[in-house]
C-alpha positions as CSV (number, residue, x, y, z in Angstrom):
1,X,164.6,112.8,120.7
2,X,166.9,115.4,122.3
3,X,165.2,114.9,125.6
4,X,165.7,111.1,125.4
5,X,169.3,111.5,124.5
6,X,169.9,113.9,127.4
7,X,168.3,111.4,129.8
8,X,170.4,108.6,128.5
9,X,173.6,110.7,129.0
10,X,172.5,111.7,132.5
11,X,171.9,108.0,133.5
12,X,175.3,107.0,132.2
13,X,176.8,109.8,134.1
14,X,175.1,108.8,137.4
15,X,176.1,105.1,136.9
16,X,179.6,106.1,136.3
17,X,179.7,108.2,139.4
18,X,178.3,105.5,141.6
19,X,180.6,102.8,140.3
20,X,180.0,99.4,141.8
21,X,177.7,100.4,144.7
22,X,174.6,98.7,145.8
23,X,172.9,102.1,146.4
24,X,173.8,105.8,146.6
25,X,176.1,106.1,149.7
26,X,179.3,107.7,151.0
27,X,178.6,110.8,149.1
28,X,180.5,114.0,150.1
29,X,178.9,117.5,149.7
30,X,181.7,119.8,148.5
31,X,181.1,123.5,147.8
32,X,187.6,119.7,159.9
33,X,188.9,116.9,166.5
34,X,192.6,117.5,167.5
35,X,194.8,118.9,164.8
36,X,191.9,118.7,162.4
37,X,189.9,121.2,160.3
38,X,186.3,122.3,160.4
39,X,184.2,120.7,157.6
40,X,181.7,122.5,155.4
41,X,178.1,122.5,156.5
42,X,176.6,119.0,155.8
43,X,179.7,118.0,153.9
44,X,179.3,114.4,155.3
45,X,175.6,113.7,155.2
46,X,175.9,110.4,157.0
47,X,177.1,112.0,160.3
48,X,174.9,111.5,163.2
49,X,175.0,113.1,166.6
50,X,173.7,111.4,169.8
51,X,172.3,113.3,172.6
52,X,174.6,111.4,175.0
53,X,177.6,113.1,173.5
54,X,178.7,110.5,171.0
55,X,178.8,110.3,167.3
56,X,177.4,107.8,164.8
57,X,176.8,107.0,161.2
58,X,173.7,106.6,159.1
59,X,173.2,103.1,157.6
60,X,169.6,103.0,156.4
61,X,166.4,105.0,156.8
62,X,166.0,103.3,160.2
63,X,169.5,102.4,161.5
64,X,172.5,104.3,163.0
65,X,175.8,102.7,163.9
66,X,177.7,103.7,167.0
67,X,179.8,102.3,169.8
68,X,178.5,100.0,172.5
69,X,180.1,102.2,175.2
70,X,177.8,105.0,174.0
71,X,174.6,102.9,174.7
72,X,175.7,100.8,177.7
73,X,173.3,101.0,180.6
74,X,170.8,103.1,178.6
75,X,167.3,102.4,177.4
76,X,165.9,103.5,174.0
77,X,164.0,106.3,175.7
78,X,167.2,107.8,176.9
79,X,168.5,108.4,173.4
80,X,167.8,110.6,170.4
81,X,169.8,111.0,167.2
82,X,170.2,114.1,165.1
83,X,170.9,114.1,161.4
84,X,171.8,117.1,159.1
85,X,173.8,118.6,162.0
86,X,176.8,120.9,161.8
87,X,176.7,122.9,165.0
88,X,176.1,121.3,168.3
89,X,174.9,124.6,169.6
90,X,173.5,126.9,166.9
91,X,171.2,127.0,164.0
92,X,171.2,123.9,161.7
93,X,168.7,124.5,158.8
94,X,168.6,120.8,157.9
95,X,168.7,119.2,161.3
96,X,166.1,116.7,162.3
97,X,166.0,114.7,165.6
98,X,164.6,111.2,165.9
99,X,163.6,109.2,168.9
100,X,165.1,105.6,169.3
101,X,162.8,102.6,169.3
102,X,165.4,100.0,170.0
103,X,169.1,99.6,171.0
104,X,170.9,96.5,169.5
105,X,174.0,96.3,171.5
106,X,176.6,93.6,170.8
107,X,176.2,90.9,173.4
108,X,179.9,90.4,173.7
109,X,180.5,94.0,175.0
110,X,181.4,94.3,178.7
111,X,181.9,97.7,180.3
112,X,184.5,96.3,182.7
113,X,186.5,94.5,180.0
114,X,189.9,96.2,179.6
115,X,190.2,95.0,176.0
116,X,186.9,96.9,175.2
117,X,185.9,94.0,172.8
118,X,182.8,94.1,170.7
119,X,182.3,97.8,171.1
120,X,179.5,98.3,168.7
121,X,175.8,99.1,168.7
122,X,173.0,99.8,166.3
123,X,170.2,102.2,167.1
124,X,166.8,101.7,165.4
125,X,164.8,104.9,165.1
126,X,161.1,105.2,165.9
127,X,160.4,107.0,162.7
128,X,161.8,106.8,159.2
129,X,164.7,109.0,158.4
130,X,164.2,110.9,155.3
131,X,167.1,111.1,152.9
132,X,168.0,114.2,150.9
133,X,171.1,116.2,149.8
134,X,172.0,116.8,153.4
135,X,171.1,113.4,154.9
136,X,172.2,110.1,153.3
137,X,173.9,106.8,154.3
138,X,177.6,105.9,154.4
139,X,178.9,102.9,152.4
140,X,180.0,99.8,154.2
141,X,182.9,97.5,153.1
142,X,182.1,94.2,151.3
143,X,185.5,92.7,152.1
144,X,188.5,93.2,154.4
145,X,190.7,96.0,153.2
146,X,194.4,96.1,154.1
147,X,194.7,99.7,155.2
148,X,198.0,99.5,157.1
149,X,200.0,102.6,156.1
150,X,197.0,104.3,154.6
151,X,195.3,107.5,156.0
152,X,191.7,107.3,156.9
153,X,189.4,110.2,158.0
154,X,187.8,110.4,161.5
155,X,184.9,112.8,161.9
156,X,183.2,114.2,165.0
157,X,182.3,116.8,167.5
158,X,184.8,115.8,170.2
159,X,187.2,117.9,172.2
160,X,189.8,119.7,170.1
161,X,192.1,120.2,173.2
162,X,192.6,118.3,176.4
163,X,190.4,120.9,178.2
164,X,186.7,120.4,178.7
165,X,186.0,124.1,178.7
166,X,188.3,125.4,175.9
167,X,188.4,122.3,173.8
168,X,184.8,121.6,173.0
169,X,184.3,121.6,169.2
170,X,180.9,123.0,168.5
171,X,181.3,122.6,164.8
172,X,181.9,119.2,163.1
173,X,185.6,118.5,162.4
174,X,187.7,116.0,160.5
175,X,191.3,114.8,160.7
176,X,193.3,112.2,158.8
177,X,195.0,109.4,160.8
178,X,197.3,106.6,159.7
179,X,196.4,103.0,160.2
180,X,199.3,101.3,162.0
181,X,200.2,97.6,162.2
182,X,198.8,95.6,165.1
183,X,202.3,94.7,166.2
184,X,203.0,98.4,166.8
185,X,199.7,99.0,168.4
186,X,200.2,96.2,171.0
187,X,203.2,98.0,172.4
188,X,200.6,100.4,173.9
189,X,197.5,98.2,174.1
190,X,198.6,94.6,174.7
191,X,194.9,93.4,174.8
192,X,194.3,94.5,171.3
193,X,192.0,92.2,169.3
194,X,193.7,92.1,165.9
195,X,190.7,90.6,164.0
196,X,188.2,93.0,165.3
197,X,190.0,96.2,166.1
198,X,192.0,98.7,163.9
199,X,194.6,101.2,165.3
200,X,195.3,104.7,164.1
201,X,197.9,107.3,164.9
202,X,199.1,110.7,163.7
203,X,201.5,113.2,165.5
204,X,199.4,115.5,167.7
205,X,196.2,114.5,165.9
206,X,193.6,112.2,167.3
207,X,189.9,111.5,168.1
208,X,189.0,112.6,171.6
209,X,186.1,112.7,174.1
210,X,182.9,113.2,172.3
211,X,184.0,111.5,169.1
212,X,183.1,108.0,170.4
213,X,181.0,105.9,168.1
214,X,181.8,108.2,165.2
215,X,183.0,106.9,161.8
216,X,186.4,106.4,160.4
217,X,186.1,106.5,156.6
218,X,188.2,105.5,153.6
219,X,187.9,107.2,150.3
220,X,187.3,104.4,147.8
221,X,189.5,105.2,144.7
222,X,187.2,103.3,142.3
223,X,183.8,104.8,143.3
224,X,185.1,108.1,144.8
225,X,182.8,107.4,147.7
226,X,183.5,107.1,151.4
227,X,183.4,103.6,153.0
228,X,183.2,103.3,156.8
229,X,186.0,101.0,157.9
230,X,185.9,101.5,161.6
231,X,184.2,103.5,164.5
232,X,185.9,105.3,167.4
233,X,186.3,103.0,170.4
234,X,189.0,104.1,172.9
235,X,192.4,105.6,173.4
236,X,194.7,107.3,175.9
237,X,192.9,109.6,178.4
238,X,195.3,112.3,177.2
239,X,194.2,112.7,173.6
240,X,196.9,113.1,170.8
241,X,199.5,111.5,173.1
242,X,202.2,109.0,171.9
243,X,199.6,106.2,172.1
244,X,197.5,105.1,169.1
245,X,193.8,105.1,169.1
246,X,191.9,101.7,169.0
247,X,188.8,101.6,166.8
248,X,186.2,98.9,166.1
249,X,186.8,97.2,162.7
250,X,183.4,97.5,160.9
251,X,184.0,94.7,158.4
252,X,184.6,92.3,161.3
253,X,181.0,92.8,162.3
254,X,179.4,93.1,158.9
255,X,177.3,90.0,159.3
256,X,176.2,91.1,162.7
257,X,175.2,94.5,161.3
258,X,173.2,93.0,158.4
259,X,171.4,90.6,160.8
260,X,170.5,93.5,163.1
261,X,169.1,95.4,160.1
262,X,167.2,92.4,158.8
263,X,165.7,91.5,162.2
264,X,164.1,95.0,162.6
265,X,163.4,96.3,159.1
266,X,163.9,93.4,156.6
267,X,163.0,95.7,153.7
268,X,166.2,97.7,154.4
269,X,169.8,97.0,153.4
270,X,173.0,98.8,154.2
271,X,174.8,100.2,151.2
272,X,178.0,98.4,150.2
273,X,180.7,98.4,147.6
274,X,179.7,95.4,145.4
């Protein structure tokens, strides 16, 4: 009887922790990019590293979300993804690397397009990615969230200074950036696509080279889980300048993402806030 009671309490506890989520996602393992801090090892288990120097996020056992400019001109055999990674160079006890079977790049992306529209791709791995405490998916939004004025977190291994030698961040880092209105962003980027792009800014803080394709996440106050609201697309060549960064709005492509998942592994679904 005591065992049954304990199990019942545990189930309620788990349900309460997850909140209204379709599956276990956006979890942060607790015990930092320019102006940011180093994160704890495997603190963000959905972070993915691409061998081409970009970042990405884990959606399912088979799918990784990244930027189209990270996959442009490449074939699946050119790419590999690593999960459970903290150090780019060094010992990662939980790191596993997977080959890519297919690249699904948005057909609207053009490398010579100054607006950098439709900068989004999905990588399909050749083998199933095993989930554990150090490797698990991020949550995706189920609706458009008005985040103007809010701070969201960008995570990656990009440069920490505008110096390719001194500024290479070997360890995963994080930084909080504020979402700014499209009207303000257009003063720097007049070709901004308001419906599909999201701008962020913070004084002397920014994503930078090497962070491309990596996630920008919002801590959902209801579920206490992280939801990916954008991915790193482009910004000023001088990182952390007075210009904001432009990111691909994930919810604007949610139908495209779900269709890409279904077309390759129909048994899989991305985790969402329901």
